[in-house]
N, C-alpha and C positions, 0 to 999 in steps of 0.2 A: 504494500500499500504505500502510496507516495502523499506526503503531506506539503503543501506550500503556506509559505508566511510571508506577512506583509513586507518584511525587508528584504525579499528575494530570495531568501533561502529554502532549500527542500531537504525532507528526509525522506530517505527511501530505507526502509526496514531497519530502523535504528541508525543509518549512516546519515550524517548531516552534511549536504554540500551547499556553497554559496553559488549563486546563479551569476552566470557571465553577464556582464553588462560592459559595454563599450566605454572606455575612459575618455572623460571630456576633459580638456585642459581647462584649468581654472581661468577667468579673465582676470587682467592685472588690475589690481586695484585703484590705480589712477590711470586714466586714458585721456589724451585729447581728443575734444569733440568740438563740433560745430552744430549751431542753432540756426535756424532760419524760420522766419514765420511766413505764413502762407495763406491765402483764401481760395476757396474752390467754390464758386457759386456764391450761397449765403453763408457757407461754413468757412470758420476762421480757425487756424490752429498753428502749432510750432512743431518743426522737425528737427530733432536732434540727433546726428548721427557721431558714434564713437569710433575712435580710430586704435586699433592694437599699435603696440609699439613700432611694428614692421610697416606701418601703413595701410594695411587692408582694413576693411569695414569690419568692426566688432559687435557693433550693437546697433539698433533703429529704436528710437522712441518717438512716438507720435503723440501730441497731445492736442486735444481740441479746445476752445475756448469755452465753451459750453459744457461745464463740467457736471457730472450727472446725468447726462443725456445718454440714449441709447448707442449713439454714433461715438460718444468719447469712450463707453465701455468696449465697443469692438474695436476701435483704435487701440485701446490698451492691449487687447487680447491679441490683434494682428501684429503689436510692435514685439510682444512678448514670443510669438511664433518664430518670427523673423529673426530676432535674435538667438533664440535657441538653435534654428535653422544653421545660422553661421556658425555657432559655438560649435555644431557638430560637423561641420564641415561643407555645408550645402554651398555650392558657389553662387556668389551674388547675382550671376547672371540667369540661373534657374529662378530663383526668387523674384528677380524683376520681370522675368517673361510672364510668371504667374500673376502677378498684380497689374499689368498693362492692359488695358482693355476693358477692365470691370467697368461694370456701371450701375449706378445707385446713386440716389440723392445723398447729400448734395452734389449737384454737377453743374458744370458750366464754365464761364469765363473765369482765369485766374490773374493774380497780380504778379506773374513772372513772366519776364518778356521772351524766356526760351519755350515756355510751356503756356500758349495762350489759353487753351481750354482742355478741360479734363473730364473724364466721365463719372469720375467719384474721386473721393481722397485718396482710396488706394491706388487708382491710376496715376494720380498725381504724384505721390511717393514714388511709386516704381518708376516714373519717367524721370524725376529730379535724382533719385539713386543711380540710374543709368547715365545721367548726362554729368555726374559730377564723380564717378567712381568707376565706369567701365571705358575700355579703349573704343575708338571710333569705329572699327570693324565690327564689334560686335553690337554698339548702337546701331549702326546701318542694319545691320542683319533684323535688329528686333524694330526698324522703322523709327527709331528715336533719335532724331538730330535737332541740334541748336538751329535759332533762326538763321544766322549767317550761314551753318552747312546747308541748309535748305535752300536759301538764296544762291549759293553757289552751284549747288546740284542742278537748279533749274537752268542756270545761266551754260553750264556744260552740257546739260541735255539739249538745249535749245528751245525748252520748253518753258515760255513765259506767259505773261498776261496776253501778250497781243496773239500768239500762237493759239492759245485758248479760245479767245473770241473769236478768232477766224474759223475755228471747228466747230464751235456753237452756230456760227452764222451759217457755214457749210451744210451743217446737218438741218439747219431751218430752211434752207432752198433746195432740200432734196424732194425729189416728187413722191407723192403718197403713192403707196401701192396698196391696191383693193385686194379683198379676198378672191380666190378663184372660186369661177362658178361652178355648181355642181350641175351636172346636167343629165 
């Protein structure tokens, strides 16, 4: 008979064994961090990113200005999950990819010139983390670029506002195609 205990140990026929758990390195007691205020739609908050001594992202904390709300509780849980994932070795790129594109309220315009609009607070946080901490190639693969990078990409591709206007005008001047008659 096998007995399992809350501390992770098991006892099989009188023999006690400790459960194998992955060793998680303890975070440093003091870390360098940056805090940024943001707004997404009607929601306002603060994003704090802690850096390990080697420079990689070690922790993320999102605090919403309206304490006690459902959104504030959800962002606390989100912060905890992202930080634990980073401590267990999950690459930041994977965490960012999971956040980008999420849609729920509050959403809309932001006060960040590089991220003009966000589908949710999680979407904004993912995009901001990517812009601040991921290399260009990784961000480009996720479709996350700064305003200057998007402008340069449009110039290089030759697709600008004038070309888009011409395409719209061209589509409007195309002849209407009717349904084929059944006979």
